DRENTORKOL-3810 file (N, C-alpha, C; in nm, 4 decimals):
REM DRENTORKOL-3810
@n.u->6.1286; n.v->11.4590; n.w->11.0367; ca.u->6.0868; ca.v->11.3061; ca.w->11.0558; c.u->6.1356; c.v->11.2068; c.w->11.0117
@n.u->6.2022; n.v->11.1121; n.w->11.0356; ca.u->6.2168; ca.v->10.9985; ca.w->10.9818; c.u->6.1271; c.v->10.9224; c.w->10.8894
@n.u->6.1627; n.v->10.8674; n.w->10.8041; ca.u->6.0445; ca.v->10.7645; ca.w->10.7244; c.u->6.0077; c.v->10.6377; c.w->10.8241
@n.u->6.0698; n.v->10.6063; n.w->10.8788; ca.u->6.0108; ca.v->10.5291; ca.w->11.0021; c.u->5.9024; c.v->10.5532; c.w->11.0849
@n.u->5.9126; n.v->10.6849; n.w->11.0798; ca.u->5.8021; ca.v->10.7607; ca.w->11.2039; c.u->5.7031; c.v->10.8179; c.w->11.1027
@n.u->5.7081; n.v->10.8355; n.w->10.9649; ca.u->5.5925; ca.v->10.9344; ca.w->10.9098; c.u->5.4696; c.v->10.7831; c.w->10.8856
@n.u->5.3584; n.v->10.9043; n.w->10.8611; ca.u->5.2225; ca.v->10.8240; ca.w->10.8425; c.u->5.1887; c.v->10.8429; c.w->10.7118
@n.u->5.1632; n.v->10.7220; n.w->10.6747; ca.u->5.1077; ca.v->10.7404; ca.w->10.5204; c.u->4.9502; c.v->10.7086; c.w->10.5337
@n.u->4.9023; n.v->10.7860; n.w->10.4196; ca.u->4.7454; ca.v->10.7682; ca.w->10.4212; c.u->4.7027; c.v->10.7677; c.w->10.2548
@n.u->4.6492; n.v->10.6422; n.w->10.2113; ca.u->4.6172; ca.v->10.6393; ca.w->10.0820; c.u->4.5055; c.v->10.7222; c.w->10.0407
@n.u->4.5313; n.v->10.7922; n.w->9.9301; ca.u->4.4214; ca.v->10.8818; ca.w->9.8653; c.u->4.3689; c.v->10.8543; c.w->9.7345
@n.u->4.2364; n.v->10.8116; n.w->9.6871; ca.u->4.2389; ca.v->10.7917; ca.w->9.5744; c.u->4.2686; c.v->10.9127; c.w->9.4694
@n.u->4.3529; n.v->10.8793; n.w->9.3399; ca.u->4.3461; ca.v->10.9949; ca.w->9.2448; c.u->4.3062; c.v->10.9659; c.w->9.1164
@n.u->4.2360; n.v->11.0341; n.w->9.0566; ca.u->4.1943; ca.v->11.0010; ca.w->8.9248; c.u->4.3264; c.v->10.9718; c.w->8.8075
@n.u->4.3065; n.v->10.8795; n.w->8.7644; ca.u->4.4486; ca.v->10.8582; ca.w->8.6497; c.u->4.5189; c.v->10.9367; c.w->8.5801
@n.u->4.4471; n.v->11.0093; n.w->8.5414; ca.u->4.5058; ca.v->11.1127; ca.w->8.4594; c.u->4.5960; c.v->11.2233; c.w->8.5221
@n.u->4.5818; n.v->11.2453; n.w->8.6652; ca.u->4.6586; ca.v->11.3039; ca.w->8.7666; c.u->4.7886; c.v->11.2206; c.w->8.8400
@n.u->4.7935; n.v->11.1240; n.w->8.8297; ca.u->4.8811; ca.v->11.0257; ca.w->8.9399; c.u->5.0320; c.v->11.0939; c.w->8.8920
@n.u->5.0520; n.v->11.1038; n.w->8.7860; ca.u->5.2069; ca.v->11.1277; ca.w->8.7410; c.u->5.2366; c.v->11.3197; c.w->8.8245
@n.u->5.1305; n.v->11.3500; n.w->8.7834; ca.u->5.1212; ca.v->11.5313; ca.w->8.8444; c.u->5.1284; c.v->11.5248; c.w->8.9984
@n.u->5.0577; n.v->11.4067; n.w->9.0731; ca.u->5.0853; ca.v->11.3849; ca.w->9.2275; c.u->5.2047; c.v->11.3455; c.w->9.2589
@n.u->5.2711; n.v->11.2439; n.w->9.1464; ca.u->5.4086; ca.v->11.1860; ca.w->9.2010; c.u->5.4904; c.v->11.3322; c.w->9.1872
@n.u->5.4709; n.v->11.4102; n.w->9.0763; ca.u->5.5668; ca.v->11.5275; ca.w->9.0710; c.u->5.5629; c.v->11.5934; c.w->9.1829
@n.u->5.4690; n.v->11.6400; n.w->9.2480; ca.u->5.4210; ca.v->11.7564; ca.w->9.3487; c.u->5.5055; c.v->11.6738; c.w->9.4747
@n.u->5.4569; n.v->11.5404; n.w->9.5000; ca.u->5.5329; ca.v->11.4787; ca.w->9.6058; c.u->5.7059; c.v->11.4681; c.w->9.5898
@n.u->5.7410; n.v->11.4469; n.w->9.4933; ca.u->5.8906; ca.v->11.4657; ca.w->9.4613; c.u->5.9575; c.v->11.5913; c.w->9.5130
@n.u->5.8671; n.v->11.7119; n.w->9.4499; ca.u->5.9055; ca.v->11.8433; ca.w->9.4961; c.u->5.8895; c.v->11.8672; c.w->9.6310
@n.u->5.8181; n.v->11.8186; n.w->9.7121; ca.u->5.7858; ca.v->11.8603; ca.w->9.8546; c.u->5.9344; c.v->11.7621; c.w->9.9256
@n.u->5.9473; n.v->11.6726; n.w->9.8843; ca.u->6.0723; ca.v->11.5649; ca.w->9.9605; c.u->6.2254; c.v->11.5892; c.w->9.8855
@n.u->6.2373; n.v->11.6785; n.w->9.7779; ca.u->6.3387; ca.v->11.7076; ca.w->9.6889; c.u->6.3908; c.v->11.5843; c.w->9.6305
@n.u->6.2857; n.v->11.4809; n.w->9.6075; ca.u->6.3149; ca.v->11.3372; ca.w->9.5822; c.u->6.3781; c.v->11.3800; c.w->9.3682
@n.u->6.2893; n.v->11.4448; n.w->9.3486; ca.u->6.3138; ca.v->11.4580; ca.w->9.1884; c.u->6.4660; c.v->11.4920; c.w->9.1246
@n.u->6.5066; n.v->11.6012; n.w->9.1947; ca.u->6.6139; ca.v->11.6376; ca.w->9.1557; c.u->6.7213; c.v->11.5426; c.w->9.2012
@n.u->6.7111; n.v->11.4531; n.w->9.3203; ca.u->6.8020; ca.v->11.3619; ca.w->9.3322; c.u->6.7724; c.v->11.2231; c.w->9.2853
@n.u->6.6699; n.v->11.2196; n.w->9.2430; ca.u->6.6204; ca.v->11.0655; ca.w->9.1721; c.u->6.7217; c.v->11.1150; c.w->8.9984
@n.u->6.6964; n.v->11.2290; n.w->8.9479; ca.u->6.7690; ca.v->11.2576; ca.w->8.7985; c.u->6.9241; c.v->11.2232; c.w->8.8311
@n.u->6.9453; n.v->11.2865; n.w->8.9312; ca.u->7.1240; ca.v->11.2885; ca.w->8.9482; c.u->7.1954; c.v->11.1391; c.w->8.9499
@n.u->7.1002; n.v->11.0565; n.w->9.0481; ca.u->7.1395; ca.v->10.9368; ca.w->9.0640; c.u->7.1284; c.v->10.8484; c.w->8.9367
@n.u->7.0120; n.v->10.8911; n.w->8.8661; ca.u->6.9782; ca.v->10.8154; ca.w->8.7461; c.u->7.0834; c.v->10.8373; c.w->8.6419
@n.u->7.1356; n.v->10.9515; n.w->8.6364; ca.u->7.2281; ca.v->11.0178; ca.w->8.5532; c.u->7.3707; c.v->10.9509; c.w->8.5586
@n.u->7.4075; n.v->10.9092; n.w->8.6949; ca.u->7.5234; ca.v->10.8544; ca.w->8.7359; c.u->7.5139; c.v->10.7183; c.w->8.7283
@n.u->7.4118; n.v->10.6689; n.w->8.7240; ca.u->7.4195; ca.v->10.5014; ca.w->8.7623; c.u->7.3515; c.v->10.4356; c.w->8.6546
@n.u->7.3218; n.v->10.5388; n.w->8.5459; ca.u->7.2469; ca.v->10.4763; ca.w->8.4177; c.u->7.1119; c.v->10.4013; c.w->8.4537
@n.u->7.0673; n.v->10.3137; n.w->8.3492; ca.u->6.9547; ca.v->10.2581; ca.w->8.3720; c.u->6.9431; c.v->10.2025; c.w->8.5344
@n.u->6.8071; n.v->10.1471; n.w->8.5589; ca.u->6.7902; ca.v->10.0751; ca.w->8.6768; c.u->6.8532; c.v->9.9123; c.w->8.6710
@n.u->6.8107; n.v->9.8661; n.w->8.7838; ca.u->6.8629; ca.v->9.6954; ca.w->8.7957; c.u->6.7757; c.v->9.6437; c.w->8.6475
@n.u->6.6286; n.v->9.6783; n.w->8.6264; ca.u->6.5698; ca.v->9.5900; ca.w->8.5283; c.u->6.5959; c.v->9.6392; c.w->8.3459
@n.u->6.6910; n.v->9.7528; n.w->8.4029; ca.u->6.7554; ca.v->9.7683; ca.w->8.2123; c.u->6.6384; c.v->9.9179; c.w->8.1837
@n.u->6.5769; n.v->9.9139; n.w->8.2919; ca.u->6.5020; ca.v->10.0335; ca.w->8.2232; c.u->6.5352; c.v->10.1672; c.w->8.2910
@n.u->6.5138; n.v->10.2989; n.w->8.2287; ca.u->6.5313; ca.v->10.3937; ca.w->8.2423; c.u->6.4279; c.v->10.4618; c.w->8.3459
@n.u->6.4534; n.v->10.5215; n.w->8.4723; ca.u->6.3266; ca.v->10.5769; ca.w->8.5444; c.u->6.2582; c.v->10.6886; c.w->8.5173
@n.u->6.1175; n.v->10.6621; n.w->8.5412; ca.u->6.0274; ca.v->10.8048; ca.w->8.4723; c.u->6.0662; c.v->10.8948; c.w->8.5925
@n.u->6.0905; n.v->11.0220; n.w->8.5669; ca.u->6.1342; ca.v->11.1329; ca.w->8.6540; c.u->6.0726; c.v->11.2532; c.w->8.5871
@n.u->6.0171; n.v->11.3095; n.w->8.6639; ca.u->5.9112; ca.v->11.4396; ca.w->8.6394; c.u->6.0253; c.v->11.5281; c.w->8.5784
@n.u->5.9739; n.v->11.6251; n.w->8.4806; ca.u->6.0637; ca.v->11.7579; ca.w->8.4521; c.u->6.0281; c.v->11.8678; c.w->8.5113
@n.u->6.1424; n.v->11.8789; n.w->8.6073; ca.u->6.1318; ca.v->12.0293; ca.w->8.6819; c.u->6.1361; c.v->12.1628; c.w->8.5883
@n.u->6.1204; n.v->12.2751; n.w->8.6590; ca.u->6.1546; ca.v->12.3989; ca.w->8.5915; c.u->6.2932; c.v->12.3895; c.w->8.5436
@n.u->6.3842; n.v->12.3590; n.w->8.6522; ca.u->6.5037; ca.v->12.3571; ca.w->8.6225; c.u->6.5698; c.v->12.2421; c.w->8.5025
@n.u->6.4836; n.v->12.1423; n.w->8.4980; ca.u->6.5240; ca.v->12.0506; ca.w->8.3570; c.u->6.4860; c.v->12.1517; c.w->8.2771
@n.u->6.3806; n.v->12.1909; n.w->8.2414; ca.u->6.3244; ca.v->12.2578; ca.w->8.1040; c.u->6.4172; c.v->12.3576; c.w->8.0963
@n.u->6.4452; n.v->12.4295; n.w->8.1850; ca.u->6.5846; ca.v->12.5590; ca.w->8.1789; c.u->6.6885; c.v->12.5172; c.w->8.0855
@n.u->6.7329; n.v->12.3850; n.w->8.1410; ca.u->6.8663; ca.v->12.2966; ca.w->8.0899; c.u->6.8248; c.v->12.2490; c.w->7.9333
@n.u->6.7273; n.v->12.2701; n.w->7.9044; ca.u->6.6853; ca.v->12.2263; ca.w->7.7662; c.u->6.7066; c.v->12.3653; c.w->7.6663
@n.u->6.6472; n.v->12.4528; n.w->7.7148; ca.u->6.6675; ca.v->12.5911; ca.w->7.6399; c.u->6.7974; c.v->12.6284; c.w->7.6115
@n.u->6.9091; n.v->12.5773; n.w->7.6892; ca.u->7.0293; ca.v->12.6093; ca.w->7.6951; c.u->7.1083; c.v->12.5137; c.w->7.5941
@n.u->7.0751; n.v->12.4198; n.w->7.5800; ca.u->7.1328; ca.v->12.2990; ca.w->7.5151; c.u->7.1540; c.v->12.3366; c.w->7.3734
@n.u->7.2602; n.v->12.3251; n.w->7.3367; ca.u->7.2706; ca.v->12.3814; ca.w->7.1651; c.u->7.2631; c.v->12.2595; c.w->7.0820
@n.u->7.2265; n.v->12.1130; n.w->7.1351; ca.u->7.1926; ca.v->11.9849; ca.w->7.0563; c.u->7.1060; c.v->12.0257; c.w->6.9113
@n.u->7.1026; n.v->11.9981; n.w->6.8160; ca.u->6.9942; ca.v->11.9981; ca.w->6.7041; c.u->6.8623; c.v->11.9286; c.w->6.8111
@n.u->6.9140; n.v->11.7713; n.w->6.8238; ca.u->6.7658; ca.v->11.7352; ca.w->6.8730; c.u->6.6938; c.v->11.8052; c.w->6.9846
@n.u->6.7546; n.v->11.8609; n.w->7.0575; ca.u->6.7107; ca.v->11.9630; ca.w->7.1974; c.u->6.6318; c.v->12.0816; c.w->7.1345
@n.u->6.7034; n.v->12.1572; n.w->7.0280; ca.u->6.6623; ca.v->12.3124; ca.w->7.0093; c.u->6.4888; c.v->12.2211; c.w->6.9221
@n.u->6.5102; n.v->12.1367; n.w->6.8475; ca.u->6.3908; ca.v->12.0635; ca.w->6.8190; c.u->6.2715; c.v->12.0471; c.w->6.8734
@n.u->6.2951; n.v->11.9956; n.w->6.9855; ca.u->6.1881; ca.v->11.9690; ca.w->7.0965; c.u->6.1666; c.v->12.1047; c.w->7.1726
@n.u->6.2293; n.v->12.2009; n.w->7.1860; ca.u->6.2162; ca.v->12.3270; ca.w->7.2344; c.u->6.1054; c.v->12.3904; c.w->7.1701
@n.u->6.1161; n.v->12.3747; n.w->7.0194; ca.u->6.0236; ca.v->12.4293; ca.w->6.9110; c.u->5.9027; c.v->12.3844; c.w->6.9210
@n.u->5.8983; n.v->12.2337; n.w->6.9570; ca.u->5.7654; ca.v->12.1291; ca.w->6.9975; c.u->5.7154; c.v->12.1571; c.w->7.1152
@n.u->5.7839; n.v->12.1952; n.w->7.2204; ca.u->5.7054; ca.v->12.2374; ca.w->7.3612; c.u->5.6590; c.v->12.3832; c.w->7.3224
@n.u->5.7225; n.v->12.4861; n.w->7.2586; ca.u->5.6878; ca.v->12.5969; ca.w->7.2435; c.u->5.5254; c.v->12.5814; c.w->7.1958
@n.u->5.5136; n.v->12.4943; n.w->7.0750; ca.u->5.3986; ca.v->12.4899; ca.w->7.0301; c.u->5.2709; c.v->12.4066; c.w->7.0924
@n.u->5.3365; n.v->12.2928; n.w->7.1668; ca.u->5.2284; ca.v->12.1930; ca.w->7.2751; c.u->5.1980; c.v->12.2922; c.w->7.3930
@n.u->5.2950; n.v->12.3996; n.w->7.4295; ca.u->5.2563; ca.v->12.4506; ca.w->7.5815; c.u->5.1529; c.v->12.5628; c.w->7.5363
@n.u->5.1318; n.v->12.6161; n.w->7.4073; ca.u->4.9834; ca.v->12.6876; ca.w->7.4204; c.u->4.8709; c.v->12.6470; c.w->7.3807
@n.u->4.8511; n.v->12.5021; n.w->7.4000; ca.u->4.7455; ca.v->12.4447; ca.w->7.4136; c.u->4.7606; c.v->12.2582; c.w->7.4789
@n.u->4.8095; n.v->12.3166; n.w->7.6124; ca.u->4.8158; ca.v->12.1986; ca.w->7.7166; c.u->4.6790; c.v->12.1005; c.w->7.6864
@n.u->4.7021; n.v->11.9454; n.w->7.7153; ca.u->4.5959; ca.v->11.8686; ca.w->7.6843; c.u->4.5562; c.v->11.8324; c.w->7.5630
@n.u->4.6153; n.v->11.9187; n.w->7.4553; ca.u->4.5383; ca.v->11.9530; ca.w->7.2983; c.u->4.6490; c.v->11.8425; c.w->7.2435
@n.u->4.6136; n.v->11.7361; n.w->7.1742; ca.u->4.6887; ca.v->11.6384; ca.w->7.0801; c.u->4.7364; c.v->11.7422; c.w->6.9771
@n.u->4.8709; n.v->11.7203; n.w->6.9020; ca.u->4.8691; ca.v->11.7924; ca.w->6.8085; c.u->4.9775; c.v->11.6804; c.w->6.7095
@n.u->4.9129; n.v->11.7064; n.w->6.6025; ca.u->4.9617; ca.v->11.5748; ca.w->6.4967; c.u->5.1139; c.v->11.6005; c.w->6.4740
@n.u->5.1977; n.v->11.5030; n.w->6.4568; ca.u->5.3188; ca.v->11.5050; ca.w->6.4046; c.u->5.3219; c.v->11.5488; c.w->6.2437
@n.u->5.2143; n.v->11.5497; n.w->6.1772; ca.u->5.1957; ca.v->11.6519; ca.w->6.0495; c.u->5.2000; c.v->11.7878; c.w->6.0644
@n.u->5.0905; n.v->11.8422; n.w->6.1596; ca.u->5.1201; ca.v->11.9901; ca.w->6.2041; c.u->5.2212; c.v->12.0273; c.w->6.2691
@n.u->5.3176; n.v->11.9294; n.w->6.3377; ca.u->5.4657; ca.v->11.9605; ca.w->6.4139; c.u->5.5133; c.v->12.0257; c.w->6.2613
@n.u->5.5245; n.v->11.9278; n.w->6.1886; ca.u->5.6165; ca.v->11.9386; ca.w->6.0601; c.u->5.5950; c.v->12.0606; c.w->6.0023
@n.u->5.4480; n.v->12.0973; n.w->5.9762; ca.u->5.4237; ca.v->12.2396; ca.w->5.9338; c.u->5.4430; c.v->12.3436; c.w->5.9798
@n.u->5.4224; n.v->12.3314; n.w->6.1394; ca.u->5.4556; ca.v->12.4648; ca.w->6.1990; c.u->5.5828; c.v->12.4964; c.w->6.2368
@n.u->5.6736; n.v->12.3731; n.w->6.2271; ca.u->5.7892; ca.v->12.4143; ca.w->6.2560; c.u->5.8778; c.v->12.4360; c.w->6.1472
@n.u->5.8274; n.v->12.4172; n.w->6.0130; ca.u->5.8985; ca.v->12.4259; ca.w->5.8806; c.u->5.9902; c.v->12.3323; c.w->5.8597
@n.u->5.9921; n.v->12.2023; n.w->5.8940; ca.u->6.1031; ca.v->12.0943; ca.w->5.8798; c.u->6.0439; c.v->11.9956; c.w->5.8060
@n.u->6.1605; n.v->11.9186; n.w->5.7629; ca.u->6.1163; ca.v->11.7998; ca.w->5.6640; c.u->6.0569; c.v->11.6758; c.w->5.7599
@n.u->5.9785; n.v->11.6177; n.w->5.7039; ca.u->5.9305; ca.v->11.4939; ca.w->5.8047; c.u->6.0684; c.v->11.4132; c.w->5.8628
@n.u->6.1165; n.v->11.3432; n.w->5.7470; ca.u->6.2407; ca.v->11.2495; ca.w->5.7946; c.u->6.3337; c.v->11.3266; c.w->5.9146
@n.u->6.3710; n.v->11.4927; n.w->5.8755; ca.u->6.4631; ca.v->11.5292; ca.w->5.9822; c.u->6.3737; c.v->11.5212; c.w->6.0991
@n.u->6.2736; n.v->11.5643; n.w->6.1530; ca.u->6.2193; ca.v->11.6020; ca.w->6.2605; c.u->6.1894; c.v->11.4329; c.w->6.3068
@n.u->6.1846; n.v->11.3485; n.w->6.2674; ca.u->6.1698; ca.v->11.2093; ca.w->6.3251; c.u->6.3201; c.v->11.1554; c.w->6.3797
@n.u->6.4071; n.v->11.2006; n.w->6.3216; ca.u->6.5611; ca.v->11.1765; ca.w->6.3384; c.u->6.5866; c.v->11.2796; c.w->6.4614
@n.u->6.5706; n.v->11.3632; n.w->6.4500; ca.u->6.5741; ca.v->11.4349; ca.w->6.5720; c.u->6.5169; c.v->11.4127; c.w->6.6930
@n.u->6.4025; n.v->11.3742; n.w->6.6789; ca.u->6.3115; ca.v->11.3179; ca.w->6.7951; c.u->6.3618; c.v->11.1963; c.w->6.8397
@n.u->6.4383; n.v->11.1075; n.w->6.7608; ca.u->6.4995; ca.v->10.9744; ca.w->6.7805; c.u->6.5932; c.v->11.0372; c.w->6.8682
@n.u->6.6717; n.v->11.1218; n.w->6.8215; ca.u->6.8376; ca.v->11.1519; ca.w->6.9058; c.u->6.7851; c.v->11.2022; c.w->7.0334
@n.u->6.6841; n.v->11.2757; n.w->7.0450; ca.u->6.6492; ca.v->11.3336; ca.w->7.1896; c.u->6.6236; c.v->11.2414; c.w->7.2517
@n.u->6.5733; n.v->11.1054; n.w->7.2601; ca.u->6.5614; ca.v->10.9803; ca.w->7.3415; c.u->6.6881; c.v->10.9877; c.w->7.4004
@n.u->6.7907; n.v->10.9766; n.w->7.3228; ca.u->6.9599; ca.v->10.9524; ca.w->7.3534; c.u->6.9721; c.v->11.0429; c.w->7.4371
@n.u->6.9290; n.v->11.1702; n.w->7.4153; ca.u->6.9904; ca.v->11.2827; ca.w->7.5067; c.u->6.9332; c.v->11.2825; c.w->7.6673
@n.u->6.8034; n.v->11.2331; n.w->7.6372; ca.u->6.7013; ca.v->11.2397; ca.w->7.7630; c.u->6.8012; c.v->11.1148; c.w->7.8563
@n.u->6.8136; n.v->10.9950; n.w->7.8152; ca.u->6.8654; ca.v->10.9106; ca.w->7.8611; c.u->7.0301; c.v->10.9443; c.w->7.9359
@n.u->7.0842; n.v->10.9919; n.w->7.8623; ca.u->7.2322; ca.v->11.0073; ca.w->7.8915; c.u->7.2803; c.v->11.1346; c.w->7.9762
@n.u->7.2011; n.v->11.2369; n.w->7.9591; ca.u->7.2031; ca.v->11.4026; ca.w->8.0032; c.u->7.0962; c.v->11.4202; c.w->8.1257
@n.u->6.9653; n.v->11.3508; n.w->8.0988; ca.u->6.8734; ca.v->11.4023; ca.w->8.1943; c.u->6.8300; c.v->11.2482; c.w->8.2756
@n.u->6.8899; n.v->11.1161; n.w->8.2763; ca.u->6.8873; ca.v->11.0165; ca.w->8.3389; c.u->6.7684; c.v->10.9691; c.w->8.3653
@n.u->6.6527; n.v->10.9753; n.w->8.2222; ca.u->6.5105; ca.v->10.9501; ca.w->8.2785; c.u->6.4696; c.v->10.8646; c.w->8.1184
@n.u->6.3686; n.v->10.8141; n.w->8.1297; ca.u->6.3271; ca.v->10.7636; ca.w->8.0042; c.u->6.2169; c.v->10.8222; c.w->7.9154
@n.u->6.1577; n.v->10.9408; n.w->8.0205; ca.u->6.0311; ca.v->11.0016; ca.w->7.9559; c.u->6.0698; c.v->11.1560; c.w->7.9041
@n.u->6.0191; n.v->11.1998; n.w->7.8065; ca.u->6.0064; ca.v->11.3140; ca.w->7.7427; c.u->5.9307; c.v->11.3958; c.w->7.8537
@n.u->5.9413; n.v->11.5268; n.w->7.8193; ca.u->5.8575; ca.v->11.6367; ca.w->7.8724; c.u->5.7186; c.v->11.6301; c.w->7.8236
@n.u->5.7091; n.v->11.5539; n.w->7.7160; ca.u->5.5645; ca.v->11.5500; ca.w->7.6407; c.u->5.5385; c.v->11.4182; c.w->7.5945
@n.u->5.4067; n.v->11.3725; n.w->7.6001; ca.u->5.3810; ca.v->11.2420; ca.w->7.5783; c.u->5.3101; c.v->11.2280; c.w->7.4215
@n.u->5.3012; n.v->11.0918; n.w->7.3661; ca.u->5.2514; ca.v->11.0896; ca.w->7.2696; c.u->5.1528; c.v->10.9840; c.w->7.2508
@n.u->5.0841; n.v->10.9437; n.w->7.1409; ca.u->5.0098; ca.v->10.8535; ca.w->7.1235; c.u->4.9967; c.v->10.8178; c.w->6.9879
@n.u->4.9926; n.v->10.7096; n.w->6.9418; ca.u->4.9467; ca.v->10.6865; ca.w->6.7773; c.u->4.8064; c.v->10.6952; c.w->6.7929
@n.u->4.7752; n.v->10.7461; n.w->6.6714; ca.u->4.6373; ca.v->10.7253; ca.w->6.6545; c.u->4.5711; c.v->10.7181; c.w->6.5069
@n.u->4.4663; n.v->10.7119; n.w->6.4521; ca.u->4.4057; ca.v->10.7334; ca.w->6.2972; c.u->4.4773; c.v->10.8906; c.w->6.2785
@n.u->4.5129; n.v->10.9001; n.w->6.1661; ca.u->4.5577; ca.v->11.0264; ca.w->6.1290; c.u->4.4003; c.v->11.0831; c.w->6.0654
@n.u->4.4071; n.v->11.2163; n.w->6.0818; ca.u->4.2920; ca.v->11.3202; ca.w->6.0278; c.u->4.3196; c.v->11.3192; c.w->5.8853
@n.u->4.3876; n.v->11.3350; n.w->5.8197; ca.u->4.4311; ca.v->11.3370; ca.w->5.6863; c.u->4.4215; c.v->11.2103; c.w->5.6171
@n.u->4.4354; n.v->11.2429; n.w->5.4664; ca.u->4.4137; ca.v->11.0927; ca.w->5.3610; c.u->4.5605; c.v->11.0931; c.w->5.3278
@n.u->4.6830; n.v->11.1132; n.w->5.3340; ca.u->4.7802; ca.v->11.0924; ca.w->5.3212; c.u->4.8498; c.v->10.9586; c.w->5.4318
@n.u->4.8245; n.v->10.9670; n.w->5.5301; ca.u->4.8748; ca.v->10.8557; ca.w->5.6453; c.u->4.7471; c.v->10.7956; c.w->5.6988
@n.u->4.7443; n.v->10.6625; n.w->5.7242; ca.u->4.6745; ca.v->10.5930; ca.w->5.7910; c.u->4.6792; c.v->10.6400; c.w->5.9272
@n.u->4.7618; n.v->10.6057; n.w->5.9874; ca.u->4.7838; ca.v->10.7084; ca.w->6.1161; c.u->4.9238; c.v->10.7673; c.w->6.1471
@n.u->4.9183; n.v->10.8395; n.w->6.2904; ca.u->5.0214; ca.v->10.9177; ca.w->6.2706; c.u->5.0572; c.v->10.9337; c.w->6.4338
@n.u->5.1326; n.v->10.9992; n.w->6.4785; ca.u->5.1754; ca.v->11.0385; ca.w->6.5880; c.u->5.1071; c.v->11.1629; c.w->6.6352
@n.u->5.0619; n.v->11.1661; n.w->6.7789; ca.u->4.9875; ca.v->11.3235; ca.w->6.7895; c.u->5.0787; c.v->11.3257; c.w->6.9741
@n.u->5.1228; n.v->11.4722; n.w->6.9890; ca.u->5.1970; ca.v->11.4701; ca.w->7.0676; c.u->5.1151; c.v->11.5824; c.w->7.1969
@n.u->5.1244; n.v->11.5875; n.w->7.3029; ca.u->5.0705; ca.v->11.6903; ca.w->7.4089; c.u->5.1716; c.v->11.6920; c.w->7.5082
@n.u->5.1103; n.v->11.8016; n.w->7.6078; ca.u->5.1809; ca.v->11.8255; ca.w->7.7404; c.u->5.0932; c.v->11.8372; c.w->7.8194
@n.u->5.1208; n.v->11.8284; n.w->7.9412; ca.u->4.9873; ca.v->11.8186; ca.w->8.0618; c.u->5.0210; c.v->11.9853; c.w->8.0952
@n.u->4.9165; n.v->12.0106; n.w->8.1632; ca.u->4.9093; ca.v->12.1345; ca.w->8.2096; c.u->5.0106; c.v->12.1861; c.w->8.3057
@n.u->5.0620; n.v->12.1238; n.w->8.3983; ca.u->5.1770; ca.v->12.1459; ca.w->8.4747; c.u->5.3170; c.v->12.1632; c.w->8.3976
@n.u->5.3522; n.v->12.0644; n.w->8.3089; ca.u->5.4538; ca.v->12.0938; ca.w->8.2129; c.u->5.4541; c.v->12.2449; c.w->8.1126
@n.u->5.3417; n.v->12.2706; n.w->8.0872; ca.u->5.2662; ca.v->12.3639; ca.w->7.9829; c.u->5.3436; c.v->12.4982; c.w->8.0922
@n.u->5.2895; n.v->12.4950; n.w->8.2027; ca.u->5.3039; ca.v->12.6040; ca.w->8.3030; c.u->5.4634; c.v->12.6416; c.w->8.3444
@n.u->5.5118; n.v->12.5360; n.w->8.3206; ca.u->5.6521; ca.v->12.5102; ca.w->8.3681; c.u->5.7601; c.v->12.5614; c.w->8.2542
@n.u->5.6710; n.v->12.4971; n.w->8.1377; ca.u->5.7828; ca.v->12.5607; ca.w->7.9936; c.u->5.7385; c.v->12.7249; c.w->7.9876
@n.u->5.6311; n.v->12.7628; n.w->7.9944; ca.u->5.6017; ca.v->12.8909; ca.w->8.0077; c.u->5.6689; c.v->12.9992; c.w->8.1038
@n.u->5.7006; n.v->12.9281; n.w->8.1967; ca.u->5.7614; ca.v->13.0038; ca.w->8.3054; c.u->5.9117; c.v->13.0293; c.w->8.2874
@n.u->5.9458; n.v->12.9080; n.w->8.2140; ca.u->6.1034; ca.v->12.9224; ca.w->8.1520; c.u->6.1400; c.v->13.0275; c.w->8.0217
@n.u->6.0310; n.v->13.0457; n.w->7.9735; ca.u->6.0336; ca.v->13.0876; ca.w->7.8332; c.u->5.9997; c.v->13.2423; c.w->7.8626
@n.u->5.9406; n.v->13.2739; n.w->8.0013; ca.u->5.9114; ca.v->13.4156; ca.w->8.0466; c.u->6.0468; c.v->13.4739; c.w->8.0914
@n.u->6.1253; n.v->13.3499; n.w->8.1530; ca.u->6.2220; ca.v->13.4105; ca.w->8.2330; c.u->6.3653; c.v->13.4298; c.w->8.1208
@n.u->6.3271; n.v->13.4105; n.w->7.9994; ca.u->6.4393; ca.v->13.4255; ca.w->7.8931; c.u->6.5246; c.v->13.3144; c.w->7.9148
END
């Protein structure tokens, strides 16, 4: 069926599921892989922004094989987040669970952004984060990280495959 002959229907979707619906539609059409390749080859979009591209199982599998320190730190973060999808985990908790220095984790996460742009052709990480008031007295606010149920399931599948 060509795009000209396709029939489109508007379907209301709760806001928290919009990116998951986009990912599902991209998987149906095979657009996710094509968009990632096109973005990686062409760089940022015309507006200077890198595109938002859903993380596929193949993308996550590539992460596990990447030897870069920043990528391996993120795989550790994903291991933690995938155990409790949808639940926010504080930066302080990640530092403690990963047994790394706060500044070192900040550096590798910053480097991961460059990896995401250069090697994955997108702007988004496989997890999301928000800044909020800290639970502890040491910091007024800090970042909290989470993964969606979809990403957590994909990540666990990748890890189960070894």
